[in-house]
PDB file of the backbone (N, CA, C, O) and the ligand in Angstrom, with CONECT records:
HET     ZN  A 101       1
ATOM      1  N   UNK A   1       1.108   2.148   6.947  1.00  0.00           N
ATOM      2  CA  UNK A   1       2.073   1.823   8.001  1.00  0.00           C
ATOM      3  C   UNK A   1       1.694   0.511   8.695  1.00  0.00           C
ATOM      4  O   UNK A   1       0.550   0.062   8.627  1.00  0.00           O
ATOM      5  N   UNK A   2       2.651  -0.072   9.341  1.00  0.00           N
ATOM      6  CA  UNK A   2       2.354  -1.335  10.017  1.00  0.00           C
ATOM      7  C   UNK A   2       1.597  -1.092  11.319  1.00  0.00           C
ATOM      8  O   UNK A   2       1.790  -0.100  12.022  1.00  0.00           O
ATOM      9  N   UNK A   3       0.745  -2.036  11.589  1.00  0.00           N
ATOM     10  CA  UNK A   3       0.036  -1.962  12.869  1.00  0.00           C
ATOM     11  C   UNK A   3       0.948  -2.493  13.969  1.00  0.00           C
ATOM     12  O   UNK A   3       1.853  -3.283  13.700  1.00  0.00           O
ATOM     13  N   UNK A   4       0.721  -2.079  15.161  1.00  0.00           N
ATOM     14  CA  UNK A   4       1.454  -2.658  16.292  1.00  0.00           C
ATOM     15  C   UNK A   4       1.047  -4.113  16.380  1.00  0.00           C
ATOM     16  O   UNK A   4      -0.139  -4.416  16.512  1.00  0.00           O
ATOM     17  N   UNK A   5       2.014  -5.026  16.309  1.00  0.00           N
ATOM     18  CA  UNK A   5       1.605  -6.419  16.352  1.00  0.00           C
ATOM     19  C   UNK A   5       1.330  -6.887  17.775  1.00  0.00           C
ATOM     20  O   UNK A   5       1.721  -6.261  18.760  1.00  0.00           O
ATOM     21  N   UNK A   6       0.644  -8.008  17.830  1.00  0.00           N
ATOM     22  CA  UNK A   6       0.185  -8.493  19.127  1.00  0.00           C
ATOM     23  C   UNK A   6       1.322  -8.783  20.094  1.00  0.00           C
ATOM     24  O   UNK A   6       1.220  -8.558  21.300  1.00  0.00           O
ATOM     25  N   UNK A   7       2.410  -9.292  19.521  1.00  0.00           N
ATOM     26  CA  UNK A   7       3.520  -9.660  20.398  1.00  0.00           C
ATOM     27  C   UNK A   7       4.065  -8.436  21.137  1.00  0.00           C
ATOM     28  O   UNK A   7       4.362  -8.493  22.331  1.00  0.00           O
ATOM     29  N   UNK A   8       4.188  -7.339  20.405  1.00  0.00           N
ATOM     30  CA  UNK A   8       4.677  -6.104  21.020  1.00  0.00           C
ATOM     31  C   UNK A   8       3.703  -5.620  22.096  1.00  0.00           C
ATOM     32  O   UNK A   8       4.093  -5.178  23.176  1.00  0.00           O
ATOM     33  N   UNK A   9       2.425  -5.723  21.750  1.00  0.00           N
ATOM     34  CA  UNK A   9       1.394  -5.326  22.721  1.00  0.00           C
ATOM     35  C   UNK A   9       1.481  -6.126  24.006  1.00  0.00           C
ATOM     36  O   UNK A   9       1.434  -5.575  25.106  1.00  0.00           O
ATOM     37  N   UNK A  10       1.608  -7.434  23.848  1.00  0.00           N
ATOM     38  CA  UNK A  10       1.691  -8.286  25.037  1.00  0.00           C
ATOM     39  C   UNK A  10       2.914  -7.943  25.874  1.00  0.00           C
ATOM     40  O   UNK A  10       2.863  -7.926  27.104  1.00  0.00           O
ATOM     41  N   UNK A  11       4.011  -7.670  25.179  1.00  0.00           N
ATOM     42  CA  UNK A  11       5.234  -7.314  25.905  1.00  0.00           C
ATOM     43  C   UNK A  11       5.032  -6.037  26.712  1.00  0.00           C
ATOM     44  O   UNK A  11       5.467  -5.934  27.859  1.00  0.00           O
ATOM     45  N   UNK A  12       4.369  -5.076  26.096  1.00  0.00           N
ATOM     46  CA  UNK A  12       4.120  -3.816  26.791  1.00  0.00           C
ATOM     47  C   UNK A  12       3.223  -4.025  28.002  1.00  0.00           C
ATOM     48  O   UNK A  12       3.465  -3.488  29.083  1.00  0.00           O
ATOM     49  N   UNK A  13       2.189  -4.815  27.793  1.00  0.00           N
ATOM     50  CA  UNK A  13       1.250  -5.078  28.888  1.00  0.00           C
ATOM     51  C   UNK A  13       1.956  -5.795  30.031  1.00  0.00           C
ATOM     52  O   UNK A  13       1.759  -5.475  31.203  1.00  0.00           O
ATOM     53  N   UNK A  14       2.783  -6.772  29.664  1.00  0.00           N
ATOM     54  CA  UNK A  14       3.526  -7.497  30.694  1.00  0.00           C
ATOM     55  C   UNK A  14       4.480  -6.581  31.447  1.00  0.00           C
ATOM     56  O   UNK A  14       4.634  -6.696  32.663  1.00  0.00           O
ATOM     57  N   UNK A  15       5.118  -5.670  30.717  1.00  0.00           N
ATOM     58  CA  UNK A  15       6.047  -4.737  31.360  1.00  0.00           C
ATOM     59  C   UNK A  15       5.309  -3.872  32.370  1.00  0.00           C
ATOM     60  O   UNK A  15       5.797  -3.643  33.476  1.00  0.00           O
ATOM     61  N   UNK A  16       4.141  -3.396  31.987  1.00  0.00           N
ATOM     62  CA  UNK A  16       3.344  -2.567  32.895  1.00  0.00           C
ATOM     63  C   UNK A  16       2.908  -3.390  34.108  1.00  0.00           C
ATOM     64  O   UNK A  16       2.972  -2.928  35.247  1.00  0.00           O
ATOM     65  N   UNK A  17       2.463  -4.620  33.837  1.00  0.00           N
ATOM     66  CA  UNK A  17       2.005  -5.489  34.926  1.00  0.00           C
ATOM     67  C   UNK A  17       3.147  -5.775  35.895  1.00  0.00           C
ATOM     68  O   UNK A  17       2.932  -5.804  37.107  1.00  0.00           O
ATOM     69  N   UNK A  18       4.350  -5.986  35.384  1.00  0.00           N
ATOM     70  CA  UNK A  18       5.451  -6.320  36.273  1.00  0.00           C
ATOM     71  C   UNK A  18       5.859  -5.119  37.121  1.00  0.00           C
ATOM     72  O   UNK A  18       6.318  -5.280  38.252  1.00  0.00           O
ATOM     73  N   UNK A  19       5.695  -3.932  36.582  1.00  0.00           N
ATOM     74  CA  UNK A  19       5.971  -2.737  37.387  1.00  0.00           C
ATOM     75  C   UNK A  19       4.977  -2.662  38.536  1.00  0.00           C
ATOM     76  O   UNK A  19       5.335  -2.359  39.674  1.00  0.00           O
ATOM     77  N   UNK A  20       3.716  -2.947  38.208  1.00  0.00           N
ATOM     78  CA  UNK A  20       2.679  -2.893  39.252  1.00  0.00           C
ATOM     79  C   UNK A  20       2.966  -3.894  40.370  1.00  0.00           C
ATOM     80  O   UNK A  20       2.713  -3.617  41.542  1.00  0.00           O
ATOM     81  N   UNK A  21       3.498  -5.063  39.996  1.00  0.00           N
ATOM     82  CA  UNK A  21       3.780  -6.069  41.011  1.00  0.00           C
ATOM     83  C   UNK A  21       4.832  -5.622  42.000  1.00  0.00           C
ATOM     84  O   UNK A  21       4.915  -6.141  43.113  1.00  0.00           O
ATOM     85  N   UNK A  22       5.642  -4.648  41.585  1.00  0.00           N
ATOM     86  CA  UNK A  22       6.685  -4.195  42.487  1.00  0.00           C
ATOM     87  C   UNK A  22       6.228  -3.053  43.385  1.00  0.00           C
ATOM     88  O   UNK A  22       6.976  -2.575  44.238  1.00  0.00           O
ATOM     89  N   UNK A  23       5.008  -2.632  43.181  1.00  0.00           N
ATOM     90  CA  UNK A  23       4.498  -1.615  44.089  1.00  0.00           C
ATOM     91  C   UNK A  23       3.915  -2.297  45.316  1.00  0.00           C
ATOM     92  O   UNK A  23       3.416  -3.419  45.239  1.00  0.00           O
ATOM     93  N   UNK A  24       3.982  -1.618  46.429  1.00  0.00           N
ATOM     94  CA  UNK A  24       3.340  -2.185  47.613  1.00  0.00           C
ATOM     95  C   UNK A  24       2.153  -1.314  48.005  1.00  0.00           C
ATOM     96  O   UNK A  24       2.083  -0.139  47.646  1.00  0.00           O
ATOM     97  N   UNK A  25       1.244  -1.895  48.727  1.00  0.00           N
ATOM     98  CA  UNK A  25       0.073  -1.161  49.176  1.00  0.00           C
ATOM     99  C   UNK A  25       0.291  -0.590  50.561  1.00  0.00           C
ATOM    100  O   UNK A  25       1.349  -0.778  51.161  1.00  0.00           O
ATOM    101  N   UNK A  26      -0.707   0.102  51.061  1.00  0.00           N
ATOM    102  CA  UNK A  26      -0.609   0.744  52.373  1.00  0.00           C
ATOM    103  C   UNK A  26      -0.404  -0.280  53.485  1.00  0.00           C
ATOM    104  O   UNK A  26       0.318  -0.012  54.446  1.00  0.00           O
ATOM    105  N   UNK A  27      -1.031  -1.450  53.365  1.00  0.00           N
ATOM    106  CA  UNK A  27      -0.880  -2.466  54.406  1.00  0.00           C
ATOM    107  C   UNK A  27       0.567  -2.938  54.503  1.00  0.00           C
ATOM    108  O   UNK A  27       1.130  -3.047  55.592  1.00  0.00           O
ATOM    109  N   UNK A  28       1.157  -3.216  53.342  1.00  0.00           N
ATOM    110  CA  UNK A  28       2.549  -3.658  53.319  1.00  0.00           C
ATOM    111  C   UNK A  28       3.471  -2.561  53.822  1.00  0.00           C
ATOM    112  O   UNK A  28       4.430  -2.815  54.551  1.00  0.00           O
ATOM    113  N   UNK A  29       3.163  -1.349  53.423  1.00  0.00           N
ATOM    114  CA  UNK A  29       3.980  -0.218  53.831  1.00  0.00           C
ATOM    115  C   UNK A  29       3.924  -0.059  55.349  1.00  0.00           C
ATOM    116  O   UNK A  29       4.939   0.165  56.009  1.00  0.00           O
ATOM    117  N   UNK A  30       2.716  -0.180  55.875  1.00  0.00           N
ATOM    118  CA  UNK A  30       2.512  -0.030  57.315  1.00  0.00           C
ATOM    119  C   UNK A  30       3.299  -1.077  58.091  1.00  0.00           C
ATOM    120  O   UNK A  30       3.850  -0.793  59.155  1.00  0.00           O
ATOM    121  N   UNK A  31       3.346  -2.302  57.544  1.00  0.00           N
ATOM    122  CA  UNK A  31       4.092  -3.377  58.201  1.00  0.00           C
ATOM    123  C   UNK A  31       5.596  -3.121  58.228  1.00  0.00           C
ATOM    124  O   UNK A  31       6.300  -3.547  59.144  1.00  0.00           O
ATOM    125  N   UNK A  32       6.067  -2.420  57.207  1.00  0.00           N
ATOM    126  CA  UNK A  32       7.518  -2.264  57.068  1.00  0.00           C
ATOM    127  C   UNK A  32       8.030  -0.904  57.488  1.00  0.00           C
ATOM    128  O   UNK A  32       9.238  -0.685  57.576  1.00  0.00           O
ATOM    129  N   UNK A  33       7.109   0.011  57.748  1.00  0.00           N
ATOM    130  CA  UNK A  33       7.555   1.376  57.996  1.00  0.00           C
ATOM    131  C   UNK A  33       8.372   1.501  59.285  1.00  0.00           C
ATOM    132  O   UNK A  33       9.240   2.367  59.392  1.00  0.00           O
ATOM    133  N   UNK A  34       8.091   0.634  60.261  1.00  0.00           N
ATOM    134  CA  UNK A  34       8.893   0.716  61.499  1.00  0.00           C
ATOM    135  C   UNK A  34      10.331   0.262  61.267  1.00  0.00           C
ATOM    136  O   UNK A  34      11.270   0.809  61.845  1.00  0.00           O
ATOM    137  N   UNK A  35      10.486  -0.748  60.413  1.00  0.00           N
ATOM    138  CA  UNK A  35      11.843  -1.182  60.031  1.00  0.00           C
ATOM    139  C   UNK A  35      12.555  -0.060  59.283  1.00  0.00           C
ATOM    140  O   UNK A  35      13.739   0.203  59.491  1.00  0.00           O
ATOM    141  N   UNK A  36      11.801   0.586  58.412  1.00  0.00           N
ATOM    142  CA  UNK A  36      12.349   1.702  57.642  1.00  0.00           C
ATOM    143  C   UNK A  36      12.855   2.804  58.571  1.00  0.00           C
ATOM    144  O   UNK A  36      13.949   3.336  58.385  1.00  0.00           O
ATOM    145  N   UNK A  37      12.044   3.133  59.566  1.00  0.00           N
ATOM    146  CA  UNK A  37      12.405   4.158  60.549  1.00  0.00           C
ATOM    147  C   UNK A  37      13.632   3.721  61.359  1.00  0.00           C
ATOM    148  O   UNK A  37      14.529   4.525  61.616  1.00  0.00           O
ATOM    149  N   UNK A  38      13.667   2.444  61.759  1.00  0.00           N
ATOM    150  CA  UNK A  38      14.825   1.926  62.501  1.00  0.00           C
ATOM    151  C   UNK A  38      16.111   2.101  61.714  1.00  0.00           C
ATOM    152  O   UNK A  38      17.122   2.558  62.247  1.00  0.00           O
ATOM    153  N   UNK A  39      16.064   1.734  60.448  1.00  0.00           N
ATOM    154  CA  UNK A  39      17.241   1.849  59.590  1.00  0.00           C
ATOM    155  C   UNK A  39      17.663   3.310  59.458  1.00  0.00           C
ATOM    156  O   UNK A  39      18.843   3.653  59.543  1.00  0.00           O
ATOM    157  N   UNK A  40      16.677   4.139  59.252  1.00  0.00           N
ATOM    158  CA  UNK A  40      16.932   5.569  59.102  1.00  0.00           C
ATOM    159  C   UNK A  40      17.630   6.129  60.338  1.00  0.00           C
ATOM    160  O   UNK A  40      18.617   6.857  60.232  1.00  0.00           O
ATOM    161  N   UNK A  41      17.113   5.784  61.489  1.00  0.00           N
ATOM    162  CA  UNK A  41      17.670   6.303  62.739  1.00  0.00           C
ATOM    163  C   UNK A  41      19.024   5.687  63.049  1.00  0.00           C
ATOM    164  O   UNK A  41      19.823   6.265  63.786  1.00  0.00           O
ATOM    165  N   UNK A  42      19.279   4.510  62.483  1.00  0.00           N
ATOM    166  CA  UNK A  42      20.583   3.871  62.664  1.00  0.00           C
ATOM    167  C   UNK A  42      21.607   4.446  61.685  1.00  0.00           C
ATOM    168  O   UNK A  42      22.764   4.024  61.663  1.00  0.00           O
ATOM    169  N   UNK A  43      21.170   5.411  60.879  1.00  0.00           N
ATOM    170  CA  UNK A  43      22.070   6.053  59.929  1.00  0.00           C
ATOM    171  C   UNK A  43      22.321   5.216  58.692  1.00  0.00           C
ATOM    172  O   UNK A  43      23.284   5.455  57.963  1.00  0.00           O
ATOM    173  N   UNK A  44      21.448   4.218  58.445  1.00  0.00           N
ATOM    174  CA  UNK A  44      21.612   3.378  57.266  1.00  0.00           C
ATOM    175  C   UNK A  44      20.756   3.896  56.121  1.00  0.00           C
ATOM    176  O   UNK A  44      19.879   4.741  56.299  1.00  0.00           O
ATOM    177  N   UNK A  45      21.042   3.360  54.938  1.00  0.00           N
ATOM    178  CA  UNK A  45      20.288   3.770  53.760  1.00  0.00           C
ATOM    179  C   UNK A  45      18.959   3.024  53.714  1.00  0.00           C
ATOM    180  O   UNK A  45      18.845   1.993  53.051  1.00  0.00           O
ATOM    181  N   UNK A  46      17.971   3.537  54.407  1.00  0.00           N
ATOM    182  CA  UNK A  46      16.668   2.882  54.461  1.00  0.00           C
ATOM    183  C   UNK A  46      16.048   2.777  53.062  1.00  0.00           C
ATOM    184  O   UNK A  46      15.417   1.775  52.722  1.00  0.00           O
ATOM    185  N   UNK A  47      16.236   3.805  52.278  1.00  0.00           N
ATOM    186  CA  UNK A  47      15.685   3.824  50.928  1.00  0.00           C
ATOM    187  C   UNK A  47      16.294   2.764  50.020  1.00  0.00           C
ATOM    188  O   UNK A  47      15.651   2.287  49.085  1.00  0.00           O
ATOM    189  N   UNK A  48      17.549   2.401  50.308  1.00  0.00           N
ATOM    190  CA  UNK A  48      18.193   1.360  49.503  1.00  0.00           C
ATOM    191  C   UNK A  48      17.820  -0.025  49.999  1.00  0.00           C
ATOM    192  O   UNK A  48      17.688  -0.965  49.215  1.00  0.00           O
ATOM    193  N   UNK A  49      17.652  -0.141  51.310  1.00  0.00           N
ATOM    194  CA  UNK A  49      17.280  -1.427  51.889  1.00  0.00           C
ATOM    195  C   UNK A  49      15.830  -1.764  51.579  1.00  0.00           C
ATOM    196  O   UNK A  49      15.497  -2.919  51.315  1.00  0.00           O
ATOM    197  N   UNK A  50      14.978  -0.766  51.611  1.00  0.00           N
ATOM    198  CA  UNK A  50      13.556  -0.971  51.378  1.00  0.00           C
ATOM    199  C   UNK A  50      13.038  -0.002  50.317  1.00  0.00           C
ATOM    200  O   UNK A  50      12.254   0.900  50.614  1.00  0.00           O
ATOM    201  N   UNK A  51      13.480  -0.197  49.093  1.00  0.00           N
ATOM    202  CA  UNK A  51      13.100   0.767  48.034  1.00  0.00           C
ATOM    203  C   UNK A  51      11.598   0.846  47.787  1.00  0.00           C
ATOM    204  O   UNK A  51      11.079   1.896  47.407  1.00  0.00           O
ATOM    205  N   UNK A  52      10.906  -0.265  48.003  1.00  0.00           N
ATOM    206  CA  UNK A  52       9.465  -0.254  47.748  1.00  0.00           C
ATOM    207  C   UNK A  52       8.723   0.581  48.785  1.00  0.00           C
ATOM    208  O   UNK A  52       7.721   1.230  48.486  1.00  0.00           O
ATOM    209  N   UNK A  53       9.235   0.548  49.998  1.00  0.00           N
ATOM    210  CA  UNK A  53       8.636   1.373  51.044  1.00  0.00           C
ATOM    211  C   UNK A  53       8.896   2.848  50.744  1.00  0.00           C
ATOM    212  O   UNK A  53       8.000   3.687  50.841  1.00  0.00           O
ATOM    213  N   UNK A  54      10.123   3.138  50.384  1.00  0.00           N
ATOM    214  CA  UNK A  54      10.483   4.514  50.042  1.00  0.00           C
ATOM    215  C   UNK A  54       9.614   5.026  48.898  1.00  0.00           C
ATOM    216  O   UNK A  54       9.099   6.143  48.929  1.00  0.00           O
ATOM    217  N   UNK A  55       9.471   4.176  47.898  1.00  0.00           N
ATOM    218  CA  UNK A  55       8.666   4.498  46.734  1.00  0.00           C
ATOM    219  C   UNK A  55       7.221   4.804  47.149  1.00  0.00           C
ATOM    220  O   UNK A  55       6.618   5.774  46.688  1.00  0.00           O
ATOM    221  N   UNK A  56       6.699   3.975  48.006  1.00  0.00           N
ATOM    222  CA  UNK A  56       5.311   4.161  48.448  1.00  0.00           C
ATOM    223  C   UNK A  56       5.167   5.442  49.278  1.00  0.00           C
ATOM    224  O   UNK A  56       4.189   6.178  49.145  1.00  0.00           O
ATOM    225  N   UNK A  57       6.145   5.685  50.122  1.00  0.00           N
ATOM    226  CA  UNK A  57       6.088   6.881  50.967  1.00  0.00           C
ATOM    227  C   UNK A  57       6.112   8.153  50.122  1.00  0.00           C
ATOM    228  O   UNK A  57       5.536   9.175  50.494  1.00  0.00           O
ATOM    229  N   UNK A  58       6.785   8.068  48.989  1.00  0.00           N
ATOM    230  CA  UNK A  58       6.851   9.238  48.125  1.00  0.00           C
ATOM    231  C   UNK A  58       5.534   9.496  47.406  1.00  0.00           C
ATOM    232  O   UNK A  58       5.228  10.622  47.014  1.00  0.00           O
ATOM    233  N   UNK A  59       4.769   8.437  47.245  1.00  0.00           N
ATOM    234  CA  UNK A  59       3.529   8.578  46.486  1.00  0.00           C
ATOM    235  C   UNK A  59       2.291   8.675  47.369  1.00  0.00           C
ATOM    236  O   UNK A  59       1.250   9.154  46.919  1.00  0.00           O
ATOM    237  N   UNK A  60       2.388   8.234  48.599  1.00  0.00           N
ATOM    238  CA  UNK A  60       1.192   8.120  49.432  1.00  0.00           C
ATOM    239  C   UNK A  60       1.283   9.054  50.634  1.00  0.00           C
ATOM    240  O   UNK A  60       2.097   8.855  51.536  1.00  0.00           O
ATOM    241  N   UNK A  61       0.451  10.051  50.628  1.00  0.00           N
ATOM    242  CA  UNK A  61       0.494  11.050  51.693  1.00  0.00           C
ATOM    243  C   UNK A  61       0.160  10.454  53.056  1.00  0.00           C
ATOM    244  O   UNK A  61       0.795  10.799  54.053  1.00  0.00           O
ATOM    245  N   UNK A  62      -0.822   9.572  53.111  1.00  0.00           N
ATOM    246  CA  UNK A  62      -1.210   8.950  54.386  1.00  0.00           C
ATOM    247  C   UNK A  62      -0.034   8.247  55.031  1.00  0.00           C
ATOM    248  O   UNK A  62       0.249   8.438  56.213  1.00  0.00           O
ATOM    249  N   UNK A  63       0.648   7.431  54.242  1.00  0.00           N
ATOM    250  CA  UNK A  63       1.756   6.663  54.784  1.00  0.00           C
ATOM    251  C   UNK A  63       2.935   7.563  55.122  1.00  0.00           C
ATOM    252  O   UNK A  63       3.683   7.292  56.061  1.00  0.00           O
ATOM    253  N   UNK A  64       3.096   8.628  54.359  1.00  0.00           N
ATOM    254  CA  UNK A  64       4.201   9.537  54.660  1.00  0.00           C
ATOM    255  C   UNK A  64       3.968  10.217  56.009  1.00  0.00           C
ATOM    256  O   UNK A  64       4.899  10.406  56.791  1.00  0.00           O
ATOM    257  N   UNK A  65       2.729  10.575  56.265  1.00  0.00           N
ATOM    258  CA  UNK A  65       2.402  11.193  57.559  1.00  0.00           C
ATOM    259  C   UNK A  65       2.632  10.198  58.697  1.00  0.00           C
ATOM    260  O   UNK A  65       3.156  10.548  59.754  1.00  0.00           O
ATOM    261  N   UNK A  66       2.229   8.960  58.456  1.00  0.00           N
ATOM    262  CA  UNK A  66       2.442   7.882  59.431  1.00  0.00           C
ATOM    263  C   UNK A  66       3.935   7.723  59.713  1.00  0.00           C
ATOM    264  O   UNK A  66       4.366   7.626  60.862  1.00  0.00           O
ATOM    265  N   UNK A  67       4.695   7.701  58.647  1.00  0.00           N
ATOM    266  CA  UNK A  67       6.147   7.541  58.739  1.00  0.00           C
ATOM    267  C   UNK A  67       6.784   8.703  59.495  1.00  0.00           C
ATOM    268  O   UNK A  67       7.640   8.497  60.355  1.00  0.00           O
ATOM    269  N   UNK A  68       6.367   9.908  59.173  1.00  0.00           N
ATOM    270  CA  UNK A  68       6.949  11.082  59.824  1.00  0.00           C
ATOM    271  C   UNK A  68       6.592  11.130  61.309  1.00  0.00           C
ATOM    272  O   UNK A  68       7.416  11.505  62.143  1.00  0.00           O
ATOM    273  N   UNK A  69       5.365  10.749  61.627  1.00  0.00           N
ATOM    274  CA  UNK A  69       4.935  10.713  63.025  1.00  0.00           C
ATOM    275  C   UNK A  69       5.751   9.685  63.802  1.00  0.00           C
ATOM    276  O   UNK A  69       6.189   9.932  64.925  1.00  0.00           O
ATOM    277  N   UNK A  70       5.942   8.528  63.174  1.00  0.00           N
ATOM    278  CA  UNK A  70       6.709   7.456  63.806  1.00  0.00           C
ATOM    279  C   UNK A  70       8.167   7.872  63.999  1.00  0.00           C
ATOM    280  O   UNK A  70       8.759   7.643  65.053  1.00  0.00           O
ATOM    281  N   UNK A  71       8.721   8.475  62.977  1.00  0.00           N
ATOM    282  CA  UNK A  71      10.106   8.934  63.032  1.00  0.00           C
ATOM    283  C   UNK A  71      10.288   9.929  64.170  1.00  0.00           C
ATOM    284  O   UNK A  71      11.244   9.838  64.939  1.00  0.00           O
ATOM    285  N   UNK A  72       9.371  10.870  64.269  1.00  0.00           N
ATOM    286  CA  UNK A  72       9.422  11.871  65.331  1.00  0.00           C
ATOM    287  C   UNK A  72       9.294  11.226  66.702  1.00  0.00           C
ATOM    288  O   UNK A  72      10.021  11.577  67.632  1.00  0.00           O
ATOM    289  N   UNK A  73       8.367  10.281  66.825  1.00  0.00           N
ATOM    290  CA  UNK A  73       8.131   9.615  68.110  1.00  0.00           C
ATOM    291  C   UNK A  73       9.339   8.801  68.550  1.00  0.00           C
ATOM    292  O   UNK A  73       9.765   8.879  69.703  1.00  0.00           O
ATOM    293  N   UNK A  74       9.887   8.021  67.627  1.00  0.00           N
ATOM    294  CA  UNK A  74      11.027   7.163  67.963  1.00  0.00           C
ATOM    295  C   UNK A  74      12.253   8.012  68.283  1.00  0.00           C
ATOM    296  O   UNK A  74      13.032   7.698  69.183  1.00  0.00           O
ATOM    297  N   UNK A  75      12.402   9.081  67.534  1.00  0.00           N
ATOM    298  CA  UNK A  75      13.535   9.983  67.764  1.00  0.00           C
ATOM    299  C   UNK A  75      13.423  10.615  69.152  1.00  0.00           C
ATOM    300  O   UNK A  75      14.411  10.706  69.880  1.00  0.00           O
ATOM    301  N   UNK A  76      12.229  11.043  69.507  1.00  0.00           N
ATOM    302  CA  UNK A  76      11.985  11.663  70.811  1.00  0.00           C
ATOM    303  C   UNK A  76      12.284  10.672  71.937  1.00  0.00           C
ATOM    304  O   UNK A  76      12.854  11.036  72.966  1.00  0.00           O
ATOM    305  N   UNK A  77      11.891   9.419  71.728  1.00  0.00           N
ATOM    306  CA  UNK A  77      12.148   8.407  72.752  1.00  0.00           C
ATOM    307  C   UNK A  77      13.637   8.132  72.924  1.00  0.00           C
ATOM    308  O   UNK A  77      14.120   7.949  74.041  1.00  0.00           O
ATOM    309  N   UNK A  78      14.348   8.106  71.821  1.00  0.00           N
ATOM    310  CA  UNK A  78      15.759   7.749  71.905  1.00  0.00           C
ATOM    311  C   UNK A  78      16.622   8.927  72.350  1.00  0.00           C
ATOM    312  O   UNK A  78      17.811   8.760  72.621  1.00  0.00           O
ATOM    313  N   UNK A  79      16.032  10.099  72.425  1.00  0.00           N
ATOM    314  CA  UNK A  79      16.808  11.272  72.829  1.00  0.00           C
ATOM    315  C   UNK A  79      16.760  11.530  74.329  1.00  0.00           C
ATOM    316  O   UNK A  79      17.381  12.468  74.829  1.00  0.00           O
ATOM    317  N   UNK A  80      16.028  10.704  75.028  1.00  0.00           N
ATOM    318  CA  UNK A  80      15.893  10.908  76.468  1.00  0.00           C
ATOM    319  C   UNK A  80      17.231  10.821  77.178  1.00  0.00           C
ATOM    320  O   UNK A  80      17.292  10.971  78.398  1.00  0.00           O
TER     321      UNK A  80
HETATM  322 ZN    ZN A 101      -0.007   4.230  51.597  1.00  0.00          ZN2+
END
């Protein structure tokens, strides 16, 4: 059988690398999570506006807890 040629390999590696570039880290998430919460509370599609933040929140428990705490706090403030 034929071996996987180098060109195909490089393409695969590049595809994986480009996916990684679209992920954000906790620092980036932390910077944007307040905007995410604002959009959410404004009844907008926060997940569509900031898909990378949404993606990170789904994968990262720390940031999800941060997000939920912030959401609760902001909601409590605006309900006064
Ligand atoms: Zn995180």
